[in-house]
C-alpha positions as CSV (number, residue, x, y, z in Angstrom):
1,M,-36.2,-38.3,28.0
2,N,-34.4,-41.0,26.0
3,Q,-30.8,-42.1,26.5
4,D,-29.3,-39.9,23.8
5,E,-30.8,-36.9,25.3
6,L,-29.8,-37.7,28.7
7,V,-26.2,-38.2,27.6
8,E,-26.2,-35.0,25.7
9,L,-27.2,-33.1,28.8
10,Y,-24.3,-34.5,30.4
11,R,-22.0,-33.6,27.6
12,Q,-23.2,-30.1,27.6
13,M,-22.4,-29.8,31.3
14,L,-19.1,-31.2,31.0
15,L,-18.3,-28.8,27.9
16,I,-19.2,-25.8,30.1
17,R,-17.1,-27.0,32.9
18,R,-14.1,-27.6,30.8
19,F,-14.6,-24.4,28.8
20,E,-14.6,-22.3,32.0
21,E,-11.5,-24.2,33.5
22,K,-9.6,-23.4,30.3
23,A,-10.9,-19.8,30.2
24,A,-9.4,-19.4,33.8
25,E,-6.1,-20.9,32.6
26,M,-6.1,-18.5,29.6
27,Y,-6.8,-15.6,31.9
28,A,-3.8,-16.5,34.1
29,L,-1.6,-16.6,31.2
30,G,-2.7,-13.1,30.1
31,K,-4.4,-14.2,27.0
32,I,-8.0,-13.0,28.2
33,G,-8.2,-9.5,29.6
34,G,-11.1,-7.5,31.2
35,F,-13.5,-9.1,33.5
36,L,-14.1,-12.9,33.6
37,H,-17.0,-14.3,35.5
38,L,-16.9,-18.2,35.6
39,Y,-19.9,-20.5,35.8
40,I,-18.0,-23.5,37.5
41,G,-20.6,-25.2,39.8
42,E,-23.8,-23.8,38.4
43,E,-23.8,-25.9,34.9
44,A,-27.0,-27.7,35.8
45,V,-29.0,-24.5,35.8
46,A,-28.1,-23.3,32.2
47,V,-28.3,-26.8,30.7
48,G,-31.5,-27.8,32.4
49,A,-33.2,-24.5,31.7
50,V,-32.1,-24.2,28.0
51,S,-33.1,-27.7,27.2
52,A,-36.7,-26.9,28.1
53,L,-36.9,-24.1,25.4
54,D,-37.9,-24.4,21.8
55,R,-35.4,-23.3,19.2
56,S,-37.4,-20.1,18.5
57,D,-37.7,-19.0,22.2
58,H,-35.5,-16.1,23.4
59,L,-32.9,-16.2,26.1
60,V,-31.6,-13.0,27.9
61,T,-29.0,-13.4,30.7
62,H,-26.7,-11.7,33.2
63,Y,-23.0,-11.2,32.6
64,R,-22.1,-14.7,33.8
65,D,-23.1,-15.9,30.5
66,H,-20.7,-18.4,28.9
67,G,-22.7,-21.4,30.1
68,Y,-25.9,-20.2,28.6
69,A,-24.2,-19.5,25.3
70,L,-22.7,-22.9,25.1
71,A,-26.1,-24.5,26.3
72,K,-27.9,-22.6,23.4
73,G,-25.5,-24.2,20.9
74,V,-23.0,-21.6,20.3
75,D,-19.7,-22.7,18.7
76,P,-17.0,-23.0,21.5
77,K,-14.5,-21.7,19.0
78,R,-16.3,-18.4,18.5
79,A,-17.0,-18.2,22.2
80,M,-13.4,-18.6,23.2
81,A,-12.3,-16.2,20.3
82,E,-14.6,-13.7,21.7
83,L,-12.8,-14.0,25.2
84,F,-9.6,-13.4,23.3
85,G,-11.0,-10.3,21.7
86,K,-10.7,-11.5,18.3
87,A,-12.4,-10.8,15.0
88,T,-13.8,-14.3,14.6
89,G,-15.5,-13.9,18.1
90,L,-19.3,-14.1,18.6
91,D,-19.3,-10.2,18.8
92,K,-16.3,-9.7,16.6
93,G,-14.2,-9.3,19.7
94,K,-16.0,-6.2,20.8
95,G,-18.1,-7.6,23.7
96,G,-15.8,-9.9,25.6
97,S,-16.9,-12.2,28.5
98,M,-20.0,-10.1,29.6
99,H,-21.6,-9.6,26.3
100,F,-21.9,-12.8,24.6
101,A,-24.9,-12.8,22.0
102,D,-26.0,-14.7,19.0
103,V,-28.9,-13.5,16.9
104,E,-29.5,-16.7,15.0
105,R,-30.1,-18.6,18.1
106,H,-32.2,-15.8,19.8
107,F,-29.6,-15.5,22.5
108,W,-29.7,-11.7,23.3
109,G,-26.8,-11.6,25.8
110,G,-25.1,-11.1,28.5
111,Y,-25.5,-7.6,30.2
112,A,-23.0,-6.0,32.5
113,I,-25.4,-3.8,34.3
114,V,-27.0,-5.7,37.3
115,G,-30.8,-6.1,36.3
116,G,-30.5,-3.8,33.5
117,H,-31.6,-6.5,31.0
118,L,-34.9,-7.3,32.7
119,P,-36.8,-4.5,31.0
120,L,-35.3,-5.6,27.7
121,A,-36.4,-9.2,28.3
122,T,-39.8,-8.0,29.2
123,G,-40.1,-5.9,26.1
124,I,-39.1,-8.9,23.9
125,A,-42.0,-10.8,25.6
126,L,-44.4,-8.0,24.8
127,A,-43.3,-8.1,21.2
128,S,-43.9,-11.7,21.1
129,Q,-47.4,-11.2,22.5
130,Y,-48.2,-8.2,20.3
131,Q,-47.2,-10.0,17.0
132,D,-49.2,-13.1,18.0
133,R,-46.1,-15.4,18.0
134,R,-45.7,-18.4,20.3
135,E,-42.2,-17.5,21.5
136,V,-41.3,-17.6,25.0
137,V,-38.6,-15.4,26.9
138,L,-36.4,-16.9,29.4
139,C,-34.7,-14.2,31.5
140,V,-31.9,-15.2,33.9
141,L,-30.8,-13.0,36.7
142,G,-28.8,-13.3,40.0
143,D,-30.2,-13.0,43.4
144,G,-28.8,-9.5,43.9
145,A,-30.9,-8.2,40.9
146,T,-34.1,-9.0,43.0
147,N,-33.6,-5.9,45.0
148,I,-33.4,-3.3,42.4
149,G,-36.2,-1.3,40.8
150,E,-36.1,-2.8,37.2
151,F,-36.9,-6.2,38.8
152,H,-40.2,-5.1,40.3
153,E,-41.2,-2.8,37.3
154,S,-40.5,-5.7,35.0
155,L,-42.5,-8.3,36.9
156,N,-45.4,-5.9,37.6
157,L,-45.9,-5.1,33.8
158,A,-45.2,-8.8,32.9
159,A,-48.1,-10.0,35.2
160,L,-50.4,-7.0,34.4
161,W,-50.1,-8.0,30.7
162,R,-49.8,-11.8,31.0
163,L,-46.6,-11.7,29.1
164,P,-44.9,-14.9,27.8
165,I,-41.7,-14.8,30.0
166,V,-40.1,-16.8,32.6
167,Y,-38.0,-15.1,35.2
168,L,-35.2,-17.5,36.5
169,V,-33.2,-16.2,39.6
170,E,-29.9,-18.2,40.0
171,N,-29.4,-17.9,43.8
172,N,-25.9,-18.7,44.6
173,S,-26.1,-17.0,48.0
174,Y,-23.8,-14.0,47.1
175,G,-24.2,-10.8,45.2
176,M,-20.4,-10.0,44.4
177,G,-19.0,-10.6,47.9
178,T,-22.2,-10.0,49.9
179,H,-24.2,-12.8,51.3
180,L,-27.9,-12.4,50.5
181,A,-28.8,-12.4,54.1
182,R,-27.1,-9.0,54.5
183,A,-28.9,-7.6,51.3
184,S,-32.4,-8.9,51.1
185,A,-35.3,-8.8,53.8
186,L,-36.6,-12.0,52.1
187,K,-34.3,-15.0,52.1
188,A,-36.2,-16.9,49.5
189,M,-36.1,-14.9,46.3
190,H,-39.1,-16.7,44.6
191,S,-41.4,-15.4,47.4
192,K,-40.9,-12.0,45.8
193,G,-43.2,-13.1,42.9
194,C,-46.4,-13.3,45.2
195,A,-46.5,-9.5,45.2
196,Y,-47.4,-9.7,41.4
197,G,-49.7,-12.8,41.7
198,M,-47.5,-15.0,39.5
199,P,-46.6,-18.6,39.9
200,S,-43.4,-18.9,41.9
201,R,-41.3,-21.8,43.1
202,Q,-37.8,-22.8,44.3
203,V,-35.9,-25.6,42.7
204,D,-32.7,-27.5,43.3
205,G,-30.2,-25.9,40.9
206,M,-27.7,-28.7,41.3
207,D,-30.0,-31.2,39.6
208,V,-30.2,-30.7,35.8
209,L,-33.4,-32.7,35.5
210,L,-35.3,-30.8,38.2
211,V,-34.3,-27.6,36.7
212,R,-35.5,-28.8,33.3
213,D,-38.9,-29.9,34.6
214,A,-39.5,-26.7,36.4
215,I,-38.7,-24.5,33.5
216,S,-40.6,-26.8,31.1
217,N,-43.7,-26.3,33.3
218,A,-43.2,-22.5,33.4
219,V,-42.6,-22.4,29.6
220,D,-45.8,-24.3,28.9
221,Y,-47.7,-22.0,31.2
222,A,-46.4,-19.0,29.5
223,R,-46.8,-20.3,26.0
224,S,-50.5,-21.1,26.8
225,G,-51.2,-17.4,27.5
226,L,-51.4,-17.5,31.2
227,G,-48.5,-15.2,31.8
228,P,-45.1,-15.1,33.6
229,S,-43.5,-17.1,36.3
230,L,-40.7,-16.6,38.8
231,L,-38.3,-19.5,39.5
232,E,-35.5,-19.6,41.9
233,A,-32.6,-22.2,41.4
234,M,-30.6,-22.9,44.4
235,T,-27.1,-23.3,43.2
236,Y,-23.5,-22.3,43.9
237,R,-20.3,-20.9,42.2
238,Y,-17.1,-22.7,43.1
239,R,-14.9,-19.8,41.9
240,G,-14.9,-16.2,43.0
241,H,-17.4,-13.7,41.6
242,S,-14.8,-12.9,38.9
243,M,-11.2,-13.8,38.4
244,A,-10.1,-10.7,40.3
245,D,-12.1,-11.8,43.4
246,P,-9.7,-12.8,46.4
247,E,-12.9,-14.5,48.0
248,L,-12.2,-13.2,51.6
249,Y,-15.8,-13.2,52.4
250,R,-16.6,-17.0,52.6
251,H,-14.9,-20.0,54.3
252,R,-13.2,-22.7,52.3
253,E,-15.3,-25.2,54.2
254,E,-18.4,-23.7,52.7
255,V,-17.1,-24.1,49.2
256,E,-15.9,-27.7,49.8
257,T,-19.4,-28.6,51.4
258,W,-21.2,-27.5,48.2
259,K,-18.6,-29.3,46.0
260,L,-19.9,-32.5,47.5
261,R,-23.1,-31.9,45.4
262,D,-21.1,-31.3,42.2
263,P,-23.7,-31.3,39.4
264,V,-21.6,-32.7,36.9
265,R,-20.0,-35.5,38.9
266,H,-23.5,-36.3,40.4
267,F,-25.4,-36.4,37.0
268,Q,-22.5,-38.7,35.6
269,T,-22.9,-41.1,38.5
270,S,-26.7,-41.2,38.1
271,L,-26.4,-42.1,34.4
272,Q,-23.8,-44.8,35.1
273,L,-25.9,-46.3,37.8
274,G,-28.9,-46.1,35.6
275,G,-27.2,-48.0,32.9
276,F,-27.2,-45.1,30.4
277,F,-23.4,-45.3,29.7
278,T,-20.4,-47.2,31.0
279,T,-17.3,-45.7,32.6
280,E,-15.5,-46.3,29.3
281,Q,-18.1,-44.2,27.4
282,A,-17.8,-41.4,30.0
283,E,-14.1,-41.4,29.5
284,T,-14.8,-41.2,25.7
285,I,-17.1,-38.2,26.1
286,S,-14.5,-36.4,28.3
287,A,-11.8,-37.0,25.7
288,E,-14.0,-35.6,23.0
289,V,-14.9,-32.5,25.0
290,D,-11.2,-31.9,25.8
291,R,-10.4,-32.0,22.0
292,V,-13.3,-29.5,21.4
293,I,-11.9,-27.2,24.1
294,E,-8.3,-27.5,22.8
295,G,-9.5,-26.8,19.3
296,A,-11.4,-23.7,20.6
297,V,-8.2,-22.3,22.2
298,Q,-6.1,-23.0,19.0
299,F,-8.8,-21.3,16.8
300,A,-8.7,-18.2,19.1
301,E,-5.0,-18.0,19.2
302,Q,-4.6,-18.2,15.5
303,S,-7.6,-15.8,14.7
304,P,-6.8,-12.1,13.7
305,D,-7.4,-9.2,15.8
306,P,-10.1,-6.8,14.8
307,D,-9.1,-4.2,12.4
308,D,-8.9,-0.6,13.7
309,S,-11.8,0.3,11.3
310,A,-14.0,-2.1,13.1
311,L,-14.6,0.7,15.7
312,W,-16.8,2.4,13.6
313,E,-18.9,-0.6,12.5
314,G,-22.3,-1.2,14.1
315,V,-22.5,2.1,15.9
316,Y,-25.2,3.8,13.8
317,V,-27.9,2.5,11.8
318,E,-27.3,3.2,8.0
319,P,-29.1,6.3,6.6
320,V,-30.7,4.2,3.8
321,E,-32.2,1.8,6.4
322,Q,-33.5,4.7,8.5
323,E,-35.2,6.4,5.4
324,A,-36.8,3.0,4.4
325,R,-38.3,2.5,7.9
326,A,-39.5,6.0,8.1
327,A,-41.4,5.4,4.8
328,E,-43.2,2.3,6.2
329,P,-46.7,2.7,7.4
330,V,-46.7,2.9,11.3
331,G,-48.8,-0.3,11.6
332,T,-46.4,-2.4,9.6
333,R,-43.1,-1.5,11.3
334,R,-41.6,-4.4,13.4
Protein backbone atom coordinates (compact mmCIF):
# COMPACT_ATOMS: atom_id res chain seq x y z
CA MET A 1 0.00 0.00 0.00
CA ASN A 2 1.20 3.53 -0.68
CA GLN A 3 1.39 6.32 1.86
CA ASP A 4 -1.99 7.82 1.06
CA GLU A 5 -3.72 4.46 1.39
CA LEU A 6 -2.12 3.74 4.75
CA VAL A 7 -3.04 7.16 6.11
CA GLU A 8 -6.60 6.67 4.88
CA LEU A 9 -6.86 3.41 6.85
CA TYR A 10 -5.80 5.31 9.96
CA ARG A 11 -8.29 8.09 9.27
CA GLN A 12 -11.12 5.57 8.92
CA MET A 13 -10.22 3.85 12.18
CA LEU A 14 -10.10 7.16 14.00
CA LEU A 15 -13.41 8.21 12.42
CA ILE A 16 -15.09 5.06 13.72
CA ARG A 17 -13.60 5.54 17.20
CA ARG A 18 -14.76 9.16 17.45
CA PHE A 19 -18.18 8.37 15.96
CA GLU A 20 -18.77 5.68 18.56
CA GLU A 21 -17.55 7.84 21.42
CA LYS A 22 -19.91 10.62 20.32
CA ALA A 23 -22.77 8.14 19.93
CA ALA A 24 -22.24 7.03 23.54
CA GLU A 25 -22.34 10.66 24.64
CA MET A 26 -25.57 11.32 22.72
CA TYR A 27 -27.13 8.16 24.17
CA ALA A 28 -26.31 9.34 27.69
CA LEU A 29 -28.00 12.65 26.88
CA GLY A 30 -31.15 10.85 25.76
CA LYS A 31 -30.84 11.86 22.12
CA ILE A 32 -30.40 8.26 20.97
CA GLY A 33 -32.86 5.62 22.13
CA GLY A 34 -33.21 1.86 21.87
CA PHE A 35 -30.21 -0.44 21.81
CA LEU A 36 -26.73 0.88 21.03
CA HIS A 37 -23.85 -1.55 20.48
CA LEU A 38 -20.50 0.22 20.23
CA TYR A 39 -17.51 -0.91 18.16
CA ILE A 40 -14.79 0.74 20.24
CA GLY A 41 -11.67 -1.47 20.24
CA GLU A 42 -12.56 -3.48 17.14
CA GLU A 43 -11.92 -0.82 14.49
CA ALA A 44 -9.01 -2.65 12.84
CA VAL A 45 -11.25 -5.55 11.84
CA ALA A 46 -13.83 -3.51 9.94
CA VAL A 47 -11.36 -1.17 8.28
CA GLY A 48 -8.92 -3.91 7.33
CA ALA A 49 -11.64 -6.21 6.01
CA VAL A 50 -13.57 -3.64 3.97
CA SER A 51 -10.36 -2.26 2.45
CA ALA A 52 -9.82 -5.67 0.87
CA LEU A 53 -13.16 -5.60 -0.98
CA ASP A 54 -14.01 -4.23 -4.41
CA ARG A 55 -16.71 -1.57 -4.57
CA SER A 56 -19.15 -4.08 -6.12
CA ASP A 57 -18.63 -6.71 -3.41
CA HIS A 58 -21.35 -7.31 -0.85
CA LEU A 59 -21.20 -6.85 2.91
CA VAL A 60 -23.60 -8.34 5.46
CA THR A 61 -22.98 -7.87 9.18
CA HIS A 62 -24.25 -8.47 12.67
CA TYR A 63 -25.86 -5.69 14.71
CA ARG A 64 -22.58 -4.09 15.90
CA ASP A 65 -22.54 -2.49 12.49
CA HIS A 66 -21.60 1.22 12.72
CA GLY A 67 -17.92 0.58 12.03
CA TYR A 68 -18.63 -1.44 8.90
CA ALA A 69 -21.01 1.19 7.55
CA LEU A 70 -18.41 3.94 7.97
CA ALA A 71 -15.65 1.75 6.51
CA LYS A 72 -17.90 1.14 3.50
CA GLY A 73 -18.04 4.88 2.93
CA VAL A 74 -21.43 5.72 4.42
CA ASP A 75 -21.88 9.43 5.15
CA PRO A 76 -21.39 9.94 8.94
CA LYS A 77 -24.21 12.50 8.84
CA ARG A 78 -26.74 9.95 7.61
CA ALA A 79 -25.38 7.36 10.04
CA MET A 80 -25.76 9.68 13.03
CA ALA A 81 -29.20 10.79 11.84
CA GLU A 82 -30.28 7.14 11.78
CA LEU A 83 -29.19 6.75 15.40
CA PHE A 84 -31.26 9.84 16.20
CA GLY A 85 -34.25 8.28 14.41
CA LYS A 86 -34.46 11.09 11.87
CA ALA A 87 -35.98 11.06 8.38
CA THR A 88 -32.57 11.87 6.87
CA GLY A 89 -31.03 8.70 8.30
CA LEU A 90 -29.71 5.76 6.33
CA ASP A 91 -33.01 3.93 6.76
CA LYS A 92 -35.15 7.06 7.15
CA GLY A 93 -35.03 6.67 10.91
CA LYS A 94 -36.74 3.28 10.93
CA GLY A 95 -33.78 0.99 11.52
CA GLY A 96 -31.75 2.56 14.26
CA SER A 97 -28.42 1.27 15.49
CA MET A 98 -28.83 -2.40 14.58
CA HIS A 99 -30.15 -2.04 11.05
CA PHE A 100 -27.77 0.20 9.11
CA ALA A 101 -27.93 -0.49 5.37
CA ASP A 102 -26.90 1.24 2.14
CA VAL A 103 -28.04 -0.31 -1.13
CA GLU A 104 -25.75 1.84 -3.30
CA ARG A 105 -22.71 0.49 -1.47
CA HIS A 106 -23.95 -3.13 -1.45
CA PHE A 107 -24.07 -2.93 2.36
CA TRP A 108 -27.02 -5.07 3.34
CA GLY A 109 -27.05 -4.46 7.04
CA GLY A 110 -26.99 -4.89 10.34
CA TYR A 111 -29.21 -7.76 11.58
CA ALA A 112 -30.58 -7.98 15.11
CA ILE A 113 -31.11 -11.76 15.22
CA VAL A 114 -27.86 -13.52 16.11
CA GLY A 115 -26.80 -15.56 13.10
CA GLY A 116 -30.02 -14.83 11.22
CA HIS A 117 -28.12 -13.03 8.48
CA LEU A 118 -25.89 -15.97 7.53
CA PRO A 119 -28.45 -17.70 5.24
CA LEU A 120 -29.18 -14.32 3.60
CA ALA A 121 -25.49 -13.64 2.93
CA THR A 122 -25.11 -17.18 1.59
CA GLY A 123 -28.09 -16.57 -0.68
CA ILE A 124 -26.49 -13.40 -2.07
CA ALA A 125 -23.38 -15.44 -2.85
CA LEU A 126 -25.51 -18.05 -4.61
CA ALA A 127 -27.13 -15.30 -6.71
CA SER A 128 -23.70 -13.92 -7.63
CA GLN A 129 -22.55 -17.35 -8.76
CA TYR A 130 -25.80 -18.17 -10.56
CA GLN A 131 -25.73 -14.92 -12.54
CA ASP A 132 -22.02 -15.28 -13.39
CA ARG A 133 -21.01 -12.12 -11.53
CA ARG A 134 -17.58 -11.67 -9.97
CA GLU A 135 -18.96 -10.22 -6.75
CA VAL A 136 -17.83 -11.72 -3.45
CA VAL A 137 -19.80 -11.59 -0.20
CA LEU A 138 -18.20 -10.77 3.14
CA CYS A 139 -20.37 -12.04 5.98
CA VAL A 140 -19.38 -10.82 9.46
CA LEU A 141 -20.57 -12.57 12.61
CA GLY A 142 -19.72 -12.77 16.28
CA ASP A 143 -18.24 -15.78 18.05
CA GLY A 144 -21.61 -16.53 19.65
CA ALA A 145 -23.20 -17.11 16.23
CA THR A 146 -20.93 -20.09 15.51
CA ASN A 147 -22.99 -22.30 17.83
CA ILE A 148 -26.35 -21.96 16.09
CA GLY A 149 -27.89 -23.98 13.30
CA GLU A 150 -27.81 -21.29 10.63
CA PHE A 151 -24.02 -21.11 10.90
CA HIS A 152 -23.53 -24.78 10.13
CA GLU A 153 -26.25 -24.94 7.49
CA SER A 154 -24.83 -21.90 5.69
CA LEU A 155 -21.23 -23.11 5.73
CA ASN A 156 -22.27 -26.55 4.54
CA LEU A 157 -24.16 -25.20 1.51
CA ALA A 158 -21.46 -22.63 0.73
CA ALA A 159 -18.80 -25.34 0.70
CA LEU A 160 -20.99 -27.79 -1.21
CA TRP A 161 -21.68 -25.28 -3.97
CA ARG A 162 -18.32 -23.46 -3.78
CA LEU A 163 -20.00 -20.12 -3.27
CA PRO A 164 -18.03 -16.83 -3.43
CA ILE A 165 -18.33 -15.90 0.23
CA VAL A 166 -15.98 -15.17 3.12
CA TYR A 167 -17.25 -15.73 6.67
CA LEU A 168 -15.47 -13.51 9.18
CA VAL A 169 -15.89 -14.25 12.87
CA GLU A 170 -15.15 -11.34 15.20
CA ASN A 171 -14.04 -13.13 18.34
CA ASN A 172 -14.14 -10.60 21.18
CA SER A 173 -14.33 -13.41 23.78
CA TYR A 174 -17.92 -12.71 24.83
CA GLY A 175 -21.38 -13.49 23.52
CA MET A 176 -23.24 -10.76 25.38
CA GLY A 177 -22.06 -11.48 28.93
CA THR A 178 -21.00 -15.10 28.48
CA HIS A 179 -17.36 -15.97 27.89
CA LEU A 180 -16.87 -18.24 24.90
CA ALA A 181 -15.22 -20.87 27.11
CA ARG A 182 -18.61 -21.37 28.79
CA ALA A 183 -20.54 -21.59 25.50
CA SER A 184 -18.39 -23.36 22.90
CA ALA A 185 -16.72 -26.77 23.13
CA LEU A 186 -14.12 -25.47 20.67
CA LYS A 187 -12.17 -22.41 21.79
CA ALA A 188 -10.82 -21.60 18.31
CA MET A 189 -13.79 -20.55 16.20
CA HIS A 190 -11.97 -20.94 12.88
CA SER A 191 -11.43 -24.63 13.55
CA LYS A 192 -15.14 -25.18 12.99
CA GLY A 193 -14.55 -24.65 9.28
CA CYS A 194 -12.71 -27.96 8.99
CA ALA A 195 -16.04 -29.80 9.18
CA TYR A 196 -16.87 -28.33 5.78
CA GLY A 197 -13.45 -28.63 4.17
CA MET A 198 -12.98 -24.91 3.70
CA PRO A 199 -9.77 -22.91 4.27
CA SER A 200 -9.84 -21.55 7.81
CA ARG A 201 -7.42 -19.42 9.76
CA GLN A 202 -7.06 -17.09 12.72
CA VAL A 203 -5.75 -13.52 12.45
CA ASP A 204 -4.81 -10.78 14.90
CA GLY A 205 -7.84 -8.51 14.79
CA MET A 206 -5.99 -5.67 16.50
CA ASP A 207 -3.71 -5.22 13.46
CA VAL A 208 -5.45 -3.59 10.50
CA LEU A 209 -2.85 -4.69 7.94
CA LEU A 210 -2.92 -8.33 9.03
CA VAL A 211 -6.72 -8.33 8.75
CA ARG A 212 -6.53 -6.72 5.31
CA ASP A 213 -4.02 -9.32 4.11
CA ALA A 214 -6.07 -12.27 5.40
CA ILE A 215 -9.32 -11.01 3.87
CA SER A 216 -7.60 -10.18 0.58
CA ASN A 217 -6.38 -13.75 0.23
CA ALA A 218 -9.80 -15.18 1.09
CA VAL A 219 -11.56 -12.81 -1.33
CA ASP A 220 -9.18 -13.74 -4.15
CA TYR A 221 -9.80 -17.41 -3.40
CA ALA A 222 -13.58 -16.92 -3.56
CA ARG A 223 -13.46 -14.74 -6.69
CA SER A 224 -11.44 -17.36 -8.54
CA GLY A 225 -14.27 -19.87 -8.06
CA LEU A 226 -12.62 -22.01 -5.39
CA GLY A 227 -15.29 -21.40 -2.78
CA PRO A 228 -15.73 -20.03 0.75
CA SER A 229 -13.33 -19.44 3.64
CA LEU A 230 -13.76 -19.00 7.38
CA LEU A 231 -11.60 -16.42 9.17
CA GLU A 232 -11.46 -15.63 12.87
CA ALA A 233 -10.27 -12.18 13.96
CA MET A 234 -9.14 -12.05 17.59
CA THR A 235 -10.30 -8.70 18.92
CA TYR A 236 -11.89 -7.07 21.96
CA ARG A 237 -14.61 -4.54 22.70
CA TYR A 238 -13.66 -1.96 25.27
CA ARG A 239 -17.24 -1.08 26.14
CA GLY A 240 -20.07 -3.33 27.26
CA HIS A 241 -22.18 -5.49 24.99
CA SER A 242 -24.52 -2.51 24.70
CA MET A 243 -24.94 0.79 26.49
CA ALA A 244 -27.28 -1.00 28.90
CA ASP A 245 -24.58 -3.49 29.95
CA PRO A 246 -23.29 -3.06 33.55
CA GLU A 247 -20.28 -5.30 32.66
CA LEU A 248 -20.39 -7.43 35.80
CA TYR A 249 -18.95 -10.47 34.02
CA ARG A 250 -15.37 -9.29 33.42
CA HIS A 251 -12.64 -7.61 35.44
CA ARG A 252 -11.39 -4.12 34.76
CA GLU A 253 -7.83 -5.47 34.64
CA GLU A 254 -8.76 -7.61 31.62
CA VAL A 255 -10.11 -4.59 29.76
CA GLU A 256 -7.07 -2.47 30.59
CA THR A 257 -4.73 -5.23 29.41
CA TRP A 258 -6.41 -5.30 26.01
CA LYS A 259 -6.26 -1.51 25.82
CA LEU A 260 -2.48 -1.77 25.82
CA ARG A 261 -2.89 -3.14 22.28
CA ASP A 262 -5.27 -0.39 21.17
CA PRO A 263 -5.49 -0.75 17.35
CA VAL A 264 -5.90 2.95 16.61
CA ARG A 265 -3.03 4.12 18.79
CA HIS A 266 -0.70 1.34 17.67
CA PHE A 267 -1.32 1.97 13.99
CA GLN A 268 -0.71 5.69 14.48
CA THR A 269 2.58 4.92 16.19
CA SER A 270 3.59 2.52 13.41
CA LEU A 271 2.88 5.11 10.73
CA GLN A 272 4.83 7.78 12.56
CA LEU A 273 7.80 5.51 13.16
CA GLY A 274 7.68 4.51 9.50
CA GLY A 275 7.81 8.12 8.41
CA PHE A 276 4.35 8.09 6.80
CA PHE A 277 3.23 11.14 8.73
CA THR A 278 4.39 13.43 11.50
CA THR A 279 2.85 14.19 14.88
CA GLU A 280 1.57 17.46 13.44
CA GLN A 281 -0.09 15.69 10.52
CA ALA A 282 -1.70 13.22 12.92
CA GLU A 283 -3.10 16.14 14.90
CA THR A 284 -4.46 17.65 11.68
CA ILE A 285 -6.24 14.39 10.84
CA SER A 286 -7.63 14.24 14.37
CA ALA A 287 -9.01 17.77 14.12
CA GLU A 288 -10.55 17.04 10.72
CA VAL A 289 -12.26 13.91 12.06
CA ASP A 290 -13.60 15.86 15.04
CA ARG A 291 -15.13 18.42 12.66
CA VAL A 292 -16.80 15.63 10.68
CA ILE A 293 -18.31 14.12 13.83
CA GLU A 294 -19.53 17.46 15.17
CA GLY A 295 -21.05 18.16 11.76
CA ALA A 296 -22.81 14.79 11.85
CA VAL A 297 -24.35 15.55 15.25
CA GLN A 298 -25.47 19.01 14.12
CA PHE A 299 -27.01 17.50 10.98
CA ALA A 300 -28.86 14.88 13.03
CA GLU A 301 -30.16 17.39 15.55
CA GLN A 302 -31.45 19.71 12.84
CA SER A 303 -33.02 16.95 10.73
CA PRO A 304 -36.80 16.40 10.82
CA ASP A 305 -38.49 13.46 12.46
CA PRO A 306 -40.17 11.00 10.08
CA ASP A 307 -43.75 11.85 9.18
CA ASP A 308 -46.41 9.52 10.58
CA SER A 309 -47.25 8.46 7.03
CA ALA A 310 -43.78 6.90 6.76
CA LEU A 311 -45.10 3.99 8.84
CA TRP A 312 -46.87 2.73 5.71
CA GLU A 313 -43.99 3.21 3.30
CA GLY A 314 -41.84 0.29 2.18
CA VAL A 315 -44.04 -2.32 3.84
CA TYR A 316 -45.45 -4.00 0.73
CA VAL A 317 -44.34 -4.24 -2.89
CA GLU A 318 -46.49 -2.00 -5.08
CA PRO A 319 -49.17 -4.03 -6.99
CA VAL A 320 -47.99 -2.66 -10.35
CA GLU A 321 -44.50 -3.99 -9.68
CA GLN A 322 -45.90 -7.35 -8.62
CA GLU A 323 -47.95 -7.65 -11.80
CA ALA A 324 -44.97 -6.68 -13.96
CA ARG A 325 -42.77 -9.32 -12.35
CA ALA A 326 -45.48 -11.96 -12.69
CA ALA A 327 -45.61 -11.27 -16.43
CA GLU A 328 -41.86 -11.85 -16.89
CA PRO A 329 -40.68 -15.22 -18.21
CA VAL A 330 -39.41 -17.26 -15.28
CA GLY A 331 -35.91 -17.54 -16.70
CA THR A 332 -35.48 -13.76 -16.90
CA ARG A 333 -36.50 -12.88 -13.36
CA ARG A 334 -33.76 -11.48 -11.13
